[in-house]
Backbone bond lengths (Angstrom), bond angles and torsions (degrees), N, CA, C in turn:
res aa  C-N    CA-C-N  psi(-1)  N-CA   C-N-CA  omega(-1)  CA-C   N-CA-C  phi
1 M - - - 1.445 - - 1.531 108.53 -
2 K 1.299 116.16 130.11 1.448 121.78 -178.69 1.527 109.69 -81.30
3 S 1.333 116.98 135.64 1.466 120.00 179.09 1.529 109.82 -83.91
4 I 1.302 114.34 154.65 1.465 120.71 179.58 1.520 108.36 -86.83
5 D 1.309 115.19 133.31 1.457 121.87 -178.99 1.528 110.30 -56.89
6 L 1.325 117.13 143.30 1.461 123.22 -178.10 1.533 111.61 -56.96
7 M 1.316 117.80 -37.41 1.463 121.20 179.53 1.532 110.19 -59.14
8 Y 1.328 117.48 -43.98 1.464 121.08 -179.96 1.528 111.64 -70.65
9 Q 1.318 117.13 -35.91 1.460 120.63 176.00 1.528 110.28 -61.70
10 T 1.326 115.46 -43.35 1.459 121.23 -179.74 1.529 110.82 -65.38
11 M 1.327 116.55 -44.50 1.469 120.32 179.01 1.527 110.83 -61.47
12 F 1.322 116.67 -41.39 1.460 120.70 -179.97 1.532 110.84 -64.82
13 A 1.335 116.78 -43.06 1.461 120.77 178.58 1.530 110.72 -63.27
14 E 1.336 116.87 -41.86 1.462 121.33 178.72 1.529 111.03 -63.59
15 L 1.318 116.95 -42.13 1.463 121.46 178.05 1.531 110.79 -61.31
16 G 1.312 116.13 -43.04 1.465 120.46 178.36 1.518 111.60 -61.59
17 Q 1.329 116.80 -43.56 1.467 120.77 -179.93 1.524 111.11 -66.54
18 R 1.320 116.44 -42.47 1.470 119.41 179.04 1.529 111.49 -64.80
19 S 1.317 117.28 -35.81 1.463 120.71 176.95 1.522 110.86 -64.35
20 L 1.326 116.17 -43.09 1.458 121.14 177.17 1.524 110.76 -61.50
21 D 1.337 116.11 -44.71 1.460 120.83 179.96 1.523 111.18 -62.88
22 A 1.328 117.11 -41.63 1.466 120.98 -179.78 1.532 110.63 -65.35
23 A 1.320 116.68 -40.75 1.464 120.14 178.71 1.528 109.81 -64.25
24 W 1.323 117.60 -41.02 1.463 121.57 179.04 1.522 110.13 -62.71
25 T 1.344 116.32 -44.65 1.461 120.83 -179.78 1.523 110.84 -63.67
26 A 1.310 117.21 -38.53 1.466 120.63 178.29 1.534 110.88 -66.21
27 D 1.322 116.42 -38.36 1.462 120.60 -179.41 1.532 112.84 -75.86
28 F 1.344 116.19 -30.08 1.463 121.51 -175.51 1.530 109.79 -130.38
29 P 1.340 116.67 75.67 1.467 120.73 -176.52 1.534 111.79 -68.81
30 P 1.331 116.96 162.24 1.465 120.53 -176.41 1.528 114.45 -65.33
31 E 1.333 118.49 -16.98 1.467 120.26 178.71 1.524 112.12 -68.99
32 G 1.321 116.71 -22.09 1.460 120.56 -178.19 1.510 112.25 -93.22
33 R 1.325 114.70 -177.04 1.467 119.48 178.12 1.520 109.61 -148.60
34 F 1.310 114.60 148.56 1.456 121.21 175.80 1.515 108.43 -83.74
35 T 1.326 115.55 137.29 1.448 122.08 -178.40 1.525 108.64 -129.02
36 P 1.343 117.21 124.34 1.463 118.42 175.93 1.523 110.42 -78.58
37 A 1.319 115.51 148.55 1.468 121.17 176.70 1.518 108.64 -139.24
38 N 1.326 115.88 133.51 1.467 121.42 176.04 1.522 108.44 -96.44
39 I 1.322 114.69 121.67 1.457 120.65 -179.70 1.522 108.27 -131.02
40 K 1.311 115.36 118.76 1.473 122.20 -179.84 1.523 112.01 50.22
41 G 1.335 115.65 44.09 1.450 120.53 175.44 1.517 115.57 81.99
42 R 1.321 118.12 1.55 1.469 121.39 177.96 1.516 109.62 -117.97
43 K 1.322 115.35 149.70 1.457 120.93 -178.77 1.532 109.89 -102.05
44 Y 1.336 115.52 133.50 1.462 122.32 179.98 1.526 109.31 -129.07
45 W 1.317 115.44 157.23 1.459 120.95 174.42 1.522 109.86 -102.28
46 Y 1.333 114.65 136.97 1.455 123.18 171.60 1.521 107.26 -124.41
47 F 1.316 116.63 158.46 1.452 120.86 178.66 1.513 108.57 -119.85
48 D 1.338 115.96 122.51 1.462 122.57 178.72 1.517 108.86 -103.66
49 I 1.329 116.45 132.15 1.451 121.19 178.03 1.527 108.31 -137.13
50 P 1.338 116.89 139.94 1.468 118.55 177.90 1.526 110.98 -57.84
51 D 1.338 115.91 139.03 1.466 119.43 -178.54 1.526 113.45 -93.43
52 G 1.345 116.61 -0.25 1.456 120.20 178.79 1.516 113.86 87.06
53 H 1.336 116.74 -1.85 1.465 121.44 -178.89 1.525 111.07 -124.25
54 G 1.313 116.79 23.22 1.460 120.82 179.76 1.513 114.53 88.87
55 G 1.308 117.75 -2.25 1.460 121.61 179.19 1.515 110.89 -115.85
56 T 1.307 115.07 -169.06 1.456 120.08 176.98 1.519 110.14 -130.02
57 K 1.311 113.63 153.57 1.457 121.15 175.38 1.527 105.95 -110.35
58 R 1.321 117.48 131.22 1.467 121.93 -177.47 1.521 109.50 -111.97
59 R 1.337 114.07 136.84 1.460 119.96 179.89 1.538 109.41 -133.33
60 Y 1.315 115.55 138.02 1.462 121.65 177.88 1.529 110.08 -69.69
61 V 1.343 116.04 137.10 1.464 121.59 178.34 1.519 110.84 -109.23
62 G 1.335 117.15 -51.91 1.456 120.04 179.64 1.514 111.72 157.69
63 P 1.331 116.36 -178.27 1.459 120.55 -178.50 1.532 111.42 -69.96
64 A 1.327 115.34 143.17 1.464 120.92 -177.85 1.523 112.23 -69.31
65 D 1.331 117.31 -20.77 1.460 118.88 -179.22 1.524 113.64 -86.69
66 D 1.330 117.83 4.14 1.461 121.66 174.94 1.528 107.87 -79.07
67 P 1.341 118.22 116.68 1.472 119.95 -175.30 1.524 114.05 -62.31
68 D 1.326 117.96 -33.53 1.468 119.95 178.79 1.526 111.09 -66.50
69 I 1.320 116.31 -43.04 1.460 120.09 178.95 1.521 110.11 -67.18
70 A 1.322 117.11 -43.21 1.466 120.78 179.36 1.529 110.65 -58.33
71 Q 1.323 117.18 -41.55 1.462 120.59 179.14 1.517 110.80 -66.48
72 R 1.323 117.28 -41.18 1.465 120.93 179.11 1.529 110.98 -64.68
73 V 1.334 117.57 -38.90 1.465 121.23 178.14 1.530 109.24 -63.32
74 T 1.313 116.63 -44.71 1.471 121.25 177.82 1.521 110.61 -61.09
75 D 1.327 116.83 -45.20 1.465 121.25 179.00 1.524 111.11 -62.44
76 H 1.331 117.23 -39.93 1.462 121.59 -179.81 1.528 109.87 -61.85
77 K 1.324 116.50 -45.05 1.465 120.38 179.41 1.525 110.62 -61.71
78 R 1.324 116.65 -42.62 1.465 121.29 178.66 1.526 110.27 -63.67
79 D 1.324 116.71 -47.50 1.464 121.09 -178.51 1.526 111.12 -65.46
80 K 1.324 116.73 -37.22 1.458 120.74 179.76 1.528 110.02 -62.40
81 T 1.324 115.95 -41.47 1.461 120.21 177.03 1.520 110.84 -63.52
82 T 1.322 116.43 -41.09 1.455 121.31 178.56 1.517 110.78 -63.07
83 Y 1.348 117.19 -44.76 1.462 121.30 178.55 1.527 111.09 -60.61
84 A 1.336 115.88 -43.25 1.454 119.86 -178.39 1.526 111.09 -64.88
85 L 1.320 117.24 -41.90 1.461 120.82 179.63 1.534 111.36 -66.65
86 A 1.323 116.18 -33.30 1.464 120.61 -178.76 1.532 111.52 -84.56
87 G 1.328 117.01 -9.25 1.464 120.44 -177.48 1.514 111.57 67.32
88 A 1.353 116.40 31.38 1.465 121.73 -174.43 1.522 113.25 -71.42
89 W 1.325 117.60 -20.05 1.461 116.88 177.64 1.444 107.95 -137.85
């Protein structure tokens, strides 16, 4: 069996990560915000986004102790600040 060249392995891994990042950005746009909620002694993340009618739509994201979600929430806050400073939206 022939092995796949490291360059192609790296490109494939990068493509997979970028796809994941794009899906996350589509699901959690910069107009919204992550909101923590304590339920029965546990902390969870929800995402609030304006619904276009003066209200907000809330969606469950996951437990706050999940390191992947925590990192994404941190990244979202950082990116949101960057977008605001750049006047991107």
